[in-house]
MILO-573350 format. One line per field, with one value per residue: x, y, z of N, C-alpha, C in turn; residue in one letter. Coordinates in steps of 0.1 Angstrom, whole numbers. Layout:
BEGIN
n_east X_...
n_north Y_...
n_up Z_...
ca_east X_...
ca_north Y_...
ca_up Z_...
c_east X_...
c_north Y_...
c_up Z_...
residu a_...
// end
This chain:
BEGIN
n_east 162_194_230_258_290_312_338_336_349_347_349_376_386_396_421_440_473_492_517_538_572_588_600_634_656_666_697_727_752_778_778_792_808_827_838_848_867_884_894_910_928_942_957_946_933_932_914_888_868_861_851_829_814_808_794_770_761_756_735_715_683_684_707_699_677_690_703_682_670_690_692_666_662_677_709_712_719_734_740_743_742_717_720_730_757_782_785_785_778_768_740_732_712_706_710_728_751_754_760_784_799_802_817_841_850_854_876_874_882_911_925_940_965_980_983_1003_1001_1004_981_963_951_936_918_903_891_875_858_845_831_812_799_789_764_747_745_755_763_775_800_817_831_845_861_877_891_906_922_937_960_985_990_993_1016_1036_1043_1060_1059_1033_1020_1029_1016_988_983_981_956_939_941_928_904_881_851_845_825_818_829_859_891_914_935_926_908_896_896_898_883_888_887_886_893_892_878_868_845_851_868_865_876_899_921_943_935_925_914_916_935_966_983_1015_1022_1039_1047_1066_1055_1028_998_974_942_921_891_869_853_838_827_827_826_812_815_816_839_871_895_909_923_933_935_954_964_996_1025_1045_1031_1004_994_993_973_967_938_923_891_888_910_942_941_915_896_873_882_880_855_832_801_784_762_744_746_720_714_711_713_729_721_723_748_764_772_791_795_822_835_866_882_907_914_931_959_980_1010_1014_1038_1057_1057_1039_1038_1013_994_1008_1012_986_976_982_963_941_945_938_911_900_902_883_860_857_853_830_811_812_803_777_766_765_748_724_721_716_692_675_677_665_639_631_633_611_587_561_550_529_526_551_579_596_625_627_619_629_640_643_661_684_688_694_715_734_737_749_774_785_787_804_828_833_837_859_879_880_891_915_928_929_947_969_973_979_1003_1019_1020_1037_1061_1064_1076_1067_1040_1033_1035_1016_993_991_981_960_942_930_919_900_885_873_857_842_827_812_796_779_755_739_737_723_699_689_687_667_646_640_622_599_571_572_599_602_592_596_597_609_636_652_651_667_692_695_696_720_738_751_771_797_810_813_826_859_872_857_845_859_882_895_899_917_937_947_959_979_995_1003_1019_1038_1047_1059_1064_1041_1023_1038_1035_1008_1005_1020_1004_982_993_995_972_975_968_948_922_909_894_900_927_928_915_933_954_944_945_973_977_961_975_998_1024_1027_1002_984_980_986_962_942_943_935_909_896_899_882_870_893_902_880_882_906_898_879_894_912_895_885_908_913_890_892_914_906_879_850_845_821_813_836_835_810_815_836_824_804_814_838_838_816_792_770_745_740_725_718_712_716_730_745_730_734_750_760_738_726_748_761_741_737_761_762_739_735_718_705_718
n_north 549_561_554_568_568_580_579_579_595_576_552_547_544_520_518_535_544_534_530_522_523_554_563_552_563_597_588_586_568_567_572_557_546_526_522_548_552_531_538_560_548_529_545_563_586_610_607_610_630_625_599_604_620_603_584_598_602_575_568_584_592_590_574_550_544_539_516_498_497_488_462_453_457_437_429_424_400_405_388_392_419_440_433_408_405_392_403_400_415_431_446_472_486_522_529_511_520_545_538_525_547_564_547_543_569_576_563_535_515_509_531_535_523_541_561_577_582_570_547_547_524_517_538_533_509_517_535_517_502_521_527_502_502_506_487_455_441_456_459_439_441_464_455_435_451_466_445_435_448_442_416_420_435_416_415_437_454_452_462_488_498_495_500_529_535_516_526_549_574_577_566_548_534_508_490_494_501_495_513_537_547_565_553_521_488_457_421_386_353_322_299_267_243_216_217_238_252_238_247_238_217_229_231_248_258_272_284_292_320_332_357_370_363_364_346_322_313_285_273_271_290_287_304_336_367_400_405_426_440_455_442_410_388_355_320_294_264_263_254_252_247_255_288_324_348_378_390_410_425_440_442_457_467_474_454_429_407_372_363_347_348_325_322_341_337_325_336_331_355_388_399_422_421_408_375_352_327_324_316_307_309_306_329_359_364_377_368_368_372_342_312_284_294_304_302_312_338_349_346_368_385_373_376_402_403_387_402_422_406_402_429_434_417_427_453_448_436_458_475_459_459_487_491_473_485_510_502_489_510_526_513_499_475_457_478_491_507_488_487_492_469_443_418_423_443_429_412_431_445_424_418_443_441_420_432_453_439_426_449_461_441_440_465_464_444_457_477_462_452_476_484_462_463_484_474_464_437_422_428_418_391_388_396_375_352_362_374_352_339_359_361_335_335_360_362_339_345_364_355_343_365_384_371_371_399_405_392_408_426_412_399_419_421_400_408_421_449_459_457_439_411_413_418_394_374_381_377_351_350_361_342_321_330_336_314_290_282_259_260_283_277_256_269_285_265_258_280_279_256_260_286_296_321_335_325_333_360_363_354_373_396_389_389_415_421_407_398_416_406_378_358_360_356_329_317_323_308_282_281_278_253_236_237_223_203_176_167_159_144_153_147_146_172_186_177_190_216_238_244_251_274_291_295_309_332_343_348_366_387_393_401_425_440_442_458_481_488_501_492_479_468_451_434_421_407_390_375_361_350_339_328_313_321_329_319_299_313_347_373_364_375_377_383_415_427_457_469_492_510_498_499_527_534_520_527_556_588_596_576
n_up 996_1001_1002_1015_999_1009_1032_1067_1097_1118_1105_1102_1126_1137_1126_1136_1141_1166_1193_1177_1166_1155_1122_1118_1104_1097_1112_1133_1123_1131_1157_1179_1206_1210_1184_1178_1199_1194_1169_1175_1193_1177_1161_1142_1148_1135_1115_1125_1120_1093_1095_1112_1096_1074_1088_1094_1068_1062_1079_1069_1054_1026_1020_1033_1017_993_1000_1004_979_962_969_964_937_918_903_868_842_811_784_756_732_717_691_690_696_716_749_777_802_832_846_869_894_898_925_935_922_934_961_956_945_967_985_972_969_995_1003_1006_989_971_981_1007_1003_989_1006_1028_1055_1088_1101_1080_1070_1092_1094_1071_1078_1100_1087_1071_1090_1098_1073_1068_1077_1057_1032_1025_1002_982_991_984_958_965_987_973_955_972_983_963_958_973_963_936_935_934_908_895_871_862_885_885_863_869_896_904_894_907_933_931_940_925_912_884_864_840_811_797_781_805_812_802_819_849_873_887_893_910_909_920_911_922_931_920_906_912_934_954_983_981_963_949_933_911_877_856_828_820_792_779_758_728_736_763_796_790_788_777_789_797_809_837_862_894_913_911_921_915_886_869_873_864_863_871_895_890_895_879_862_852_832_851_874_898_893_895_878_860_847_824_817_794_767_759_733_730_725_735_761_764_784_794_809_825_842_867_902_922_952_988_1003_1001_978_962_950_923_917_899_873_854_822_807_776_757_769_775_796_822_838_873_896_903_882_895_920_928_949_971_961_958_983_997_991_1003_1030_1034_1026_1044_1068_1061_1062_1089_1097_1082_1095_1121_1117_1107_1130_1147_1133_1134_1161_1167_1153_1166_1192_1187_1182_1206_1224_1217_1218_1236_1261_1282_1300_1301_1285_1261_1264_1291_1303_1324_1314_1287_1288_1296_1274_1253_1263_1265_1238_1231_1244_1230_1205_1209_1216_1191_1174_1186_1184_1155_1149_1162_1147_1123_1130_1135_1108_1095_1108_1102_1075_1072_1081_1107_1124_1146_1146_1122_1127_1147_1132_1114_1128_1143_1126_1113_1135_1143_1120_1120_1144_1149_1126_1128_1150_1140_1127_1147_1164_1148_1145_1171_1175_1157_1169_1189_1179_1178_1159_1140_1133_1115_1092_1060_1057_1080_1076_1089_1080_1057_1068_1082_1063_1051_1071_1075_1056_1056_1072_1055_1031_1019_1030_1049_1082_1091_1074_1083_1110_1107_1094_1115_1130_1113_1113_1140_1139_1119_1121_1147_1158_1155_1175_1197_1194_1198_1224_1237_1233_1248_1273_1280_1294_1317_1350_1354_1355_1370_1359_1332_1332_1339_1318_1297_1306_1302_1274_1269_1281_1265_1242_1247_1236_1244_1250_1230_1198_1162_1147_1167_1178_1155_1153_1174_1167_1162_1187_1201_1187_1191_1218_1219_1205_1222_1245_1235_1227_1253_1266_1252_1258_1286_1289_1275_1274_1292_1326_1331_1307_1302_1324_1322_1298_1305_1326_1313_1289_1295_1321_1325_1336_1322_1299_1269_1251_1240_1263_1289_1309_1341_1374_1389_1369_1354_1337_1329_1325_1303_1283_1281_1270_1246_1231_1225_1225_1193_1179
ca_east 173_208_241_270_302_323_341_335_360_346_353_390_390_404_434_449_486_498_527_548_583_589_611_647_664_680_704_741_758_791_777_796_820_838_844_856_878_894_900_921_938_949_966_940_924_931_903_875_858_857_843_817_806_804_783_758_755_751_722_705_672_688_716_691_669_699_706_670_668_701_688_653_663_689_716_707_730_731_750_745_736_705_724_735_771_785_790_787_778_758_734_729_703_714_713_741_762_755_767_798_806_806_827_854_854_858_888_871_888_925_932_950_978_986_982_1015_999_1002_967_954_943_926_908_895_882_865_848_837_822_801_792_782_750_739_742_768_767_784_813_825_842_854_871_886_900_916_930_945_973_997_993_997_1030_1046_1047_1062_1055_1018_1016_1032_1006_974_981_976_941_932_941_921_891_871_844_844_820_818_840_867_905_917_944_919_898_900_897_896_879_894_881_894_886_899_870_862_834_857_877_862_888_911_924_954_929_919_917_918_948_973_993_1023_1023_1052_1051_1069_1046_1015_993_960_935_909_885_856_853_825_821_835_817_814_821_817_852_879_906_907_934_928_945_953_976_1006_1035_1052_1022_993_1000_984_973_959_929_915_879_890_924_948_937_901_888_868_888_869_851_818_794_774_750_746_742_708_719_703_714_739_714_727_761_764_782_789_803_828_843_877_884_917_914_945_962_994_1015_1017_1047_1064_1049_1039_1037_1001_988_1016_1010_972_972_984_949_931_946_931_897_895_900_870_849_855_847_816_802_811_794_764_761_762_735_713_719_710_679_668_676_655_626_627_631_599_576_557_543_526_527_564_586_604_638_626_615_642_646_647_674_694_691_700_729_742_740_758_787_791_790_817_839_836_842_872_888_882_900_929_933_932_959_980_976_985_1017_1026_1023_1048_1073_1065_1076_1058_1026_1031_1033_1003_983_990_973_948_931_923_911_889_876_865_848_833_817_803_787_770_742_731_735_712_686_684_683_654_636_636_611_587_567_576_612_602_586_607_597_617_650_659_653_679_704_695_700_733_747_760_780_811_816_816_835_873_875_847_850_869_894_901_904_929_948_953_967_991_1003_1009_1029_1049_1052_1058_1064_1027_1018_1045_1029_995_1006_1025_993_973_1001_993_961_977_966_937_909_913_887_907_940_925_912_945_962_939_950_986_975_955_985_1010_1027_1025_988_976_987_981_948_933_942_927_895_890_904_872_870_906_902_870_888_916_891_873_904_917_885_884_920_911_880_897_923_902_865_845_845_808_814_846_831_800_821_844_815_795_821_850_836_805_781_759_740_745_717_720_702_718_739_742_725_745_756_756_732_724_760_763_731_739_773_759_728_734_708_709_723
ca_north 552_562_552_576_561_587_573_588_593_564_540_546_544_508_519_545_538_537_521_518_533_563_559_554_573_597_586_588_555_569_575_544_549_516_525_560_550_522_546_568_539_522_554_570_596_621_605_610_639_618_588_609_625_591_578_606_599_561_568_593_586_588_562_539_541_533_502_489_496_480_448_450_457_429_430_415_396_407_380_397_432_439_428_395_404_388_414_395_426_431_459_475_498_534_530_504_529_556_532_523_560_569_538_545_583_577_555_521_506_508_544_535_519_553_571_575_585_559_545_549_512_517_547_526_499_525_540_506_499_530_526_489_504_507_475_448_434_464_459_428_446_473_447_429_461_469_434_430_456_435_405_425_439_405_417_452_461_453_471_502_502_495_505_542_535_509_534_561_576_580_555_550_522_506_482_502_498_499_525_550_550_573_545_507_479_444_409_375_340_311_287_259_234_204_218_247_257_230_253_231_208_237_225_258_256_284_280_304_324_337_369_367_367_364_332_320_305_277_267_276_293_283_314_348_378_413_403_439_446_457_432_399_378_342_309_284_255_266_243_251_244_265_301_335_356_390_389_422_423_447_442_470_471_478_443_422_395_362_362_344_346_314_326_347_328_328_334_334_370_394_400_433_418_398_365_346_316_328_306_312_301_314_342_365_367_381_361_376_364_331_300_274_301_311_303_322_351_354_346_382_391_367_381_415_401_382_414_428_398_405_442_433_411_436_464_443_434_471_479_451_464_500_489_467_495_520_496_487_523_533_504_495_463_454_490_497_506_475_488_492_456_438_408_429_450_419_408_442_447_413_421_454_436_412_441_460_429_424_461_463_432_444_477_459_437_468_484_452_452_489_484_451_468_494_467_459_423_417_430_409_378_388_396_362_343_369_376_340_337_368_357_324_337_371_359_329_351_373_349_342_379_390_364_376_413_404_387_420_432_403_396_430_418_390_414_427_464_463_456_428_399_415_416_380_366_385_374_339_349_363_330_312_336_337_303_287_280_248_264_293_270_248_279_289_254_258_291_274_246_265_300_298_335_339_322_342_374_363_353_386_404_385_392_429_422_398_403_426_399_364_349_361_349_314_313_323_296_270_280_272_238_230_236_216_192_162_164_154_143_162_144_149_186_190_173_200_229_248_247_258_287_298_299_319_344_348_353_378_398_396_409_439_448_445_469_493_491_504_480_472_459_440_425_413_398_379_367_352_343_332_322_304_325_331_307_299_323_361_377_356_382_374_394_424_433_471_469_506_516_492_504_541_535_514_533_570_595_599_564
ca_up 1006_996_1012_1011_998_1015_1045_1079_1106_1126_1097_1103_1140_1140_1120_1142_1144_1179_1198_1167_1166_1144_1113_1124_1096_1098_1125_1132_1124_1137_1172_1185_1214_1207_1171_1178_1208_1187_1158_1181_1199_1167_1154_1131_1153_1125_1105_1131_1113_1081_1099_1117_1084_1067_1096_1092_1055_1062_1085_1062_1046_1012_1019_1037_1006_984_1005_1002_965_956_971_958_922_917_890_857_833_796_777_743_730_709_678_691_699_730_758_791_811_843_848_883_897_901_939_936_918_944_972_951_944_981_991_965_972_1009_1005_1010_980_972_985_1018_998_984_1017_1036_1069_1097_1104_1069_1069_1103_1090_1061_1085_1108_1078_1067_1101_1098_1061_1068_1081_1045_1025_1025_989_973_997_978_949_973_994_964_950_983_986_951_957_978_955_923_937_931_894_896_859_862_896_881_854_874_910_905_891_917_945_929_947_915_907_869_860_826_806_787_783_819_813_798_829_860_885_884_903_907_916_920_907_927_933_909_911_917_945_964_990_977_950_942_924_900_864_845_823_814_782_776_744_724_743_777_807_786_787_775_799_793_821_843_876_900_921_909_924_909_872_861_876_852_863_880_897_890_896_868_861_842_831_864_886_900_892_896_866_859_836_822_809_781_763_756_719_730_722_747_765_765_798_792_821_823_849_880_913_930_965_999_1006_992_965_953_945_912_918_886_868_841_814_799_764_750_776_776_810_825_850_885_904_896_880_906_933_927_962_979_956_960_997_1002_989_1012_1044_1035_1025_1057_1077_1058_1067_1103_1097_1078_1105_1132_1113_1106_1143_1152_1126_1140_1175_1168_1149_1178_1202_1183_1184_1220_1230_1212_1218_1250_1263_1296_1308_1301_1272_1261_1270_1306_1308_1329_1306_1274_1290_1296_1260_1245_1269_1261_1224_1231_1248_1218_1194_1213_1215_1177_1169_1192_1177_1141_1148_1166_1135_1113_1135_1132_1094_1091_1112_1095_1061_1074_1084_1121_1123_1156_1142_1111_1133_1153_1122_1107_1135_1149_1116_1111_1147_1143_1109_1124_1155_1147_1115_1133_1159_1133_1124_1160_1169_1140_1148_1184_1173_1150_1178_1198_1172_1177_1146_1131_1127_1105_1080_1052_1059_1091_1072_1096_1072_1048_1076_1087_1051_1049_1082_1075_1044_1060_1077_1044_1022_1023_1039_1059_1096_1091_1067_1091_1121_1103_1091_1128_1134_1104_1119_1152_1136_1110_1124_1162_1162_1156_1188_1206_1193_1204_1239_1242_1233_1260_1285_1283_1304_1328_1364_1355_1357_1373_1349_1319_1334_1339_1304_1290_1310_1295_1260_1270_1284_1253_1231_1251_1226_1249_1254_1219_1185_1152_1143_1178_1179_1144_1156_1183_1163_1164_1201_1205_1181_1198_1231_1216_1201_1234_1254_1228_1229_1267_1269_1246_1266_1300_1288_1268_1275_1305_1335_1330_1295_1303_1335_1316_1289_1312_1334_1305_1279_1300_1334_1325_1344_1313_1291_1255_1243_1244_1273_1301_1318_1355_1383_1393_1358_1353_1324_1326_1319_1290_1274_1279_1261_1233_1224_1229_1217_1179_1172
c_east 186_218_253_282_314_326_340_347_359_350_368_395_398_418_443_462_492_508_535_559_582_600_625_656_658_686_719_748_772_790_780_809_831_845_853_869_889_901_912_932_947_956_959_930_922_919_889_865_853_847_829_808_801_793_770_752_750_738_712_694_676_697_708_682_678_701_694_668_678_698_675_654_677_696_711_719_725_743_753_738_724_708_729_750_773_791_793_788_767_753_730_720_711_718_726_753_764_763_782_806_811_818_841_859_859_870_886_878_903_933_942_964_986_987_994_1013_997_987_958_945_933_915_898_885_872_854_839_827_810_793_785_768_741_736_755_772_777_798_822_835_851_865_881_896_910_926_939_959_985_1000_999_1012_1040_1050_1048_1057_1040_1014_1018_1021_992_972_976_961_933_932_934_908_880_865_840_839_820_830_847_882_909_925_938_909_904_902_892_890_885_886_891_886_895_891_866_854_840_865_873_874_900_916_935_948_923_923_918_933_953_984_1001_1022_1037_1057_1054_1059_1032_1010_979_954_923_904_873_857_839_818_831_825_822_821_822_831_861_890_903_921_928_939_943_966_985_1016_1042_1044_1012_999_989_985_964_951_921_902_881_905_929_944_922_891_884_876_877_867_836_811_782_761_754_740_729_710_709_702_724_734_718_740_760_775_780_798_809_835_854_880_894_918_928_947_977_998_1018_1025_1053_1054_1050_1038_1024_994_995_1014_996_968_974_970_940_933_939_916_892_893_886_858_846_848_833_807_801_802_780_758_757_749_723_710_712_695_670_666_666_641_622_626_618_587_573_549_541_529_541_570_595_618_638_622_628_648_651_660_686_698_698_714_738_747_751_772_793_795_803_829_843_842_857_882_890_892_914_935_937_945_971_984_983_1000_1025_1030_1035_1060_1075_1064_1067_1044_1023_1028_1019_991_980_981_960_938_923_914_898_879_867_854_838_823_808_793_776_756_733_728_723_699_680_680_669_643_631_624_598_584_571_590_613_596_596_608_607_632_657_661_665_692_706_700_715_743_756_772_794_818_820_826_849_878_865_853_861_883_902_907_917_941_955_963_980_1000_1010_1020_1041_1055_1051_1058_1050_1021_1025_1039_1016_996_1011_1013_984_980_999_981_963_975_954_923_913_907_895_920_938_922_924_954_957_943_964_986_970_965_998_1012_1024_1011_980_985_980_966_939_932_934_912_889_895_894_871_882_906_891_875_898_909_885_883_910_907_884_896_918_901_885_906_917_887_861_844_832_808_824_841_820_805_828_835_808_803_833_848_824_793_768_756_745_737_721_709_704_729_735_737_737_752_751_751_730_736_763_753_733_751_769_749_726_722_713_714_712
c_north 551_560_560_567_568_582_584_585_580_552_537_544_532_508_530_538_543_527_515_528_542_558_561_564_587_595_586_574_555_572_562_546_539_518_537_559_541_529_554_558_532_532_562_580_608_619_606_618_632_607_593_614_613_584_585_603_585_560_577_585_582_575_549_534_534_518_493_487_487_465_444_448_450_431_420_413_399_400_386_411_429_433_414_394_401_399_409_406_424_445_460_486_510_535_522_513_540_551_530_536_565_560_541_559_584_568_541_511_506_520_543_531_530_564_568_577_572_559_546_536_511_526_541_516_506_530_529_501_508_528_512_491_506_493_468_443_443_464_448_434_457_466_441_439_465_458_430_437_448_423_410_430_428_406_432_459_463_463_486_507_505_501_519_543_527_516_547_562_580_567_557_537_521_499_490_497_504_512_538_554_559_565_531_499_465_433_398_362_328_298_280_248_221_205_227_253_250_235_246_220_216_231_235_258_269_279_293_307_328_349_366_372_367_349_333_310_298_270_274_278_292_295_326_360_391_412_415_446_447_447_421_392_364_331_299_276_258_254_241_249_256_279_312_344_368_389_402_418_429_447_455_475_475_466_436_409_384_359_359_341_337_318_334_338_334_325_337_349_376_396_411_430_406_388_355_334_320_316_314_303_309_328_347_368_370_374_371_368_352_319_290_281_309_312_313_336_357_354_360_389_386_373_395_413_395_393_420_419_400_419_442_428_420_448_460_441_448_477_472_456_477_500_483_477_505_514_495_500_530_524_499_482_461_466_496_497_494_476_489_479_448_427_413_437_441_415_419_445_436_414_433_450_428_421_448_451_427_437_463_454_436_456_473_452_447_475_475_452_465_489_473_456_477_488_463_444_416_417_421_395_377_388_383_353_349_371_364_336_346_365_345_328_348_368_348_335_360_368_348_356_385_384_370_391_413_400_399_427_424_400_406_427_408_395_422_442_468_463_445_416_401_413_401_371_369_379_362_340_351_351_320_317_336_326_301_285_270_253_274_286_262_258_284_278_254_269_287_265_251_278_302_312_341_337_330_356_374_363_366_396_402_389_406_431_413_404_412_419_384_355_349_354_334_309_313_312_283_269_273_257_231_228_228_204_178_158_157_153_152_159_148_164_192_188_184_214_240_253_255_272_296_303_310_332_351_355_366_390_402_405_424_447_451_457_482_497_495_491_472_463_448_430_416_403_386_370_357_344_335_324_314_308_328_318_308_309_337_364_369_362_379_386_402_431_448_473_484_513_511_498_519_543_531_521_548_577_598_587_555
c_up 999_1006_1007_1010_1004_1028_1056_1088_1114_1118_1098_1117_1144_1134_1125_1145_1157_1183_1187_1167_1154_1134_1120_1117_1096_1112_1122_1134_1130_1152_1179_1192_1211_1194_1172_1188_1201_1176_1164_1186_1189_1157_1142_1136_1144_1116_1112_1124_1101_1085_1104_1105_1076_1075_1095_1079_1055_1068_1079_1055_1032_1011_1023_1025_995_987_1002_987_958_958_964_943_919_903_880_847_818_789_763_742_721_695_678_694_714_738_772_801_821_846_863_884_901_916_942_933_928_956_968_950_957_986_985_969_986_1013_1009_1001_981_978_996_1013_993_994_1027_1051_1077_1101_1093_1067_1080_1100_1080_1068_1093_1099_1073_1077_1101_1085_1060_1072_1069_1039_1022_1011_981_979_991_968_955_980_985_958_960_984_975_951_961_969_941_924_935_916_892_883_858_873_892_871_860_888_911_902_901_930_943_937_938_911_893_863_845_821_795_790_796_820_808_808_841_873_881_896_899_915_916_917_911_927_920_915_917_929_956_970_987_964_942_932_912_887_853_841_817_805_778_761_740_731_758_787_803_783_781_784_793_806_826_858_882_907_920_910_916_895_864_864_864_851_873_882_898_891_885_868_850_841_844_876_887_901_893_883_867_846_835_814_795_778_759_742_719_728_735_749_767_780_798_806_819_829_861_891_919_944_976_1003_997_978_956_946_935_915_906_884_854_835_807_787_755_756_778_791_811_838_861_894_896_893_892_920_934_941_971_974_960_975_1004_1001_1000_1026_1045_1034_1037_1068_1074_1061_1081_1104_1093_1088_1117_1129_1112_1120_1149_1146_1132_1154_1175_1163_1160_1189_1199_1186_1198_1228_1227_1211_1232_1250_1278_1305_1309_1287_1273_1267_1285_1312_1312_1319_1292_1276_1291_1282_1252_1250_1265_1246_1223_1235_1237_1207_1197_1212_1200_1171_1174_1186_1163_1140_1153_1155_1125_1117_1132_1117_1090_1095_1105_1081_1061_1079_1098_1121_1134_1153_1130_1117_1140_1143_1116_1114_1139_1139_1113_1123_1147_1132_1113_1134_1153_1137_1119_1142_1152_1131_1136_1165_1161_1143_1161_1183_1166_1159_1187_1192_1173_1163_1136_1125_1116_1092_1073_1054_1070_1087_1078_1088_1062_1056_1079_1075_1048_1059_1081_1065_1047_1066_1066_1035_1028_1032_1049_1073_1097_1085_1076_1104_1118_1099_1104_1132_1126_1109_1132_1149_1128_1113_1139_1166_1163_1170_1198_1206_1200_1219_1245_1242_1246_1273_1289_1293_1316_1342_1365_1358_1359_1363_1336_1321_1333_1325_1295_1293_1303_1281_1260_1273_1272_1242_1235_1242_1231_1252_1243_1207_1175_1149_1154_1179_1167_1147_1165_1179_1165_1178_1206_1199_1187_1211_1229_1213_1214_1243_1248_1230_1244_1271_1264_1254_1280_1299_1283_1270_1290_1313_1333_1318_1297_1313_1329_1306_1296_1320_1325_1295_1284_1313_1335_1333_1335_1306_1277_1246_1248_1254_1286_1310_1333_1363_1388_1382_1357_1339_1320_1319_1305_1280_1271_1269_1247_1225_1229_1221_1203_1172_1167
residu m_t_t_s_l_e_p_t_a_d_q_y_a_t_h_d_v_t_n_q_p_p_p_h_a_p_y_d_a_g_a_d_a_a_l_l_e_g_l_h_r_e_g_a_g_w_a_e_a_d_v_r_r_l_g_l_l_a_g_s_e_e_a_q_r_w_a_e_e_a_n_r_f_e_p_e_l_r_t_v_d_r_y_g_n_r_i_d_e_v_e_f_h_p_s_w_h_n_l_m_r_v_s_v_a_e_g_g_a_g_a_p_w_a_d_p_r_p_g_a_h_v_a_r_t_a_g_g_l_a_w_q_h_t_e_a_g_h_g_c_p_i_t_m_t_y_a_v_i_p_a_l_r_h_q_p_d_l_a_a_t_y_e_p_l_l_t_s_r_v_y_d_p_g_l_r_v_p_t_t_k_r_g_l_l_a_g_m_g_m_t_e_k_q_g_g_s_d_v_r_t_n_s_t_v_a_v_p_t_a_e_p_g_v_y_t_l_t_g_h_k_w_f_t_s_a_p_m_c_d_l_f_l_v_l_a_q_a_p_g_g_l_s_c_f_l_v_p_r_i_l_p_d_g_s_r_n_t_f_r_i_v_r_l_k_d_k_l_g_n_r_s_n_a_s_s_e_p_e_f_d_g_t_v_a_w_l_v_g_e_e_g_r_g_v_k_t_i_i_e_m_v_s_c_t_r_l_d_c_v_t_g_s_a_g_m_m_r_k_a_l_v_e_a_g_h_h_v_k_n_r_a_a_f_g_k_t_l_i_d_q_p_l_m_r_n_v_v_a_d_l_a_v_e_s_e_a_a_t_t_l_a_l_r_l_a_g_a_a_d_r_a_i_r_g_d_e_g_e_q_a_f_r_r_i_a_t_a_i_g_k_y_w_v_t_k_r_g_a_a_f_t_a_e_a_m_e_c_f_g_g_n_g_y_v_e_d_s_g_m_p_r_l_y_r_e_a_p_l_n_s_i_w_e_g_s_g_n_v_n_a_l_d_v_l_r_a_l_g_r_e_p_e_s_l_d_a_l_m_a_e_l_a_l_s_a_g_a_d_a_r_l_d_a_a_a_a_r_i_g_e_a_l_a_p_s_r_s_g_a_e_e_i_e_f_r_a_r_g_l_v_e_q_m_a_l_v_l_q_g_s_l_l_v_r_h_a_p_s_a_v_a_d_a_f_c_a_t_r_l_d_g_q_g_g_l_a_f_g_t_l_p_a_g_t_d_v_g_a_i_l_d_r_a_l_p_e_g_a
// end
């Protein structure tokens, strides 16, 4: 008797694939009403065609593959070449370079600083929200290159040399003499192991040389991302106190500056981005600004990077939402498509409300930055406090949001193939970088105490929605009561700083939605976030919420 080894059709009957969603890509990452409306409202409607084009690329099969590969094939440190010469270089997968090339070409790095059009910085943020649908790690050097410009301008001669290359739309990787390249990337090095956010305790030492403005640095940085960048702004202790310095990887004569990479960090997420510990040992550096004014100089950079943290979290929320939406639209349970199950509709609609609130705030902050950069003093004051508020709250919401979106998939969402674990690992990072929650909450208190015009600007913004929703008015009044000087001392208000900043963020988001979003979205937000009708988890919208209108807006065909 012989047995055929050829499989029959019946042998595969148990493996028919049914009730699984089709592949999501290609899709349109720019099909987001909140994003496009905010783009126009904040003065950059002229960029809509570019944002829509970038959104289509972001959702393409090719770009989604780049995103997955850049994370799967992590950067590798090469401390020496084949002959034993010290090189301290990091190698990246080609997909990383593809993502970087698009980001730079589309103006995600320094280009807005060279663009005279009002709204140029808003257009950049909107493009970032769409491109965030790919992969977050490569955004780190893009953000730092964008943010270095205002700090570098404290030293006009250095700015004149490097700014034209930092604002270039040409991605030109590889360590070479900076002025011989077609485009540059910049990073920053503030954190040291003994101090963390307390940078005034930094121990890296800067010693003046005989050449004016040139120093040598000796020390160690604990967390410096994107070490393949061409230039870095770093903090070090000069004779006059903590100061800011420009450190190139390659010196003008073509020799390598001493920038020894001890190791790359083994991080929870953000795997595509190399984060390193560099050592300086006689490293040549140029003073930026005045000695002893390092924090004041580099803080210009931080205000920009914090905006990108808000943008990054808002974009990640949107990505998680559209992935969850695609799944629940194409999977059935108990006789109905998941999106038609009442409780799932509540969950996804609640996520949609949160996503729109984050996107709307991110674009309002970008508009404030754009107008502040162009000299609007009122927007400068608003930006000062509102960016810290947004950084605290939107980035905090990112992790819980992504976890809930992942749960919409059931067990499928916990599997790497779904892409959701990568988002989940990435989600907490924006809350940690550029000042953790406590740092940003305390920064809001500093603005309240030292810059009263910031509070005036915030309250003026909230007053624009006065009378439109009683729940919002009541919540805004509670902020004024909480800040009354007679109610508490400095230590007590610091103890409850997080609660106060959370309240500010919710009222600011509510004010923006009441003024600009459809009534279904604004009403759901005010009912659950301001009036206590919802629970602490997502999916607790009260009865009577117009869930259909919210879902139709958030998840149009093609998104």
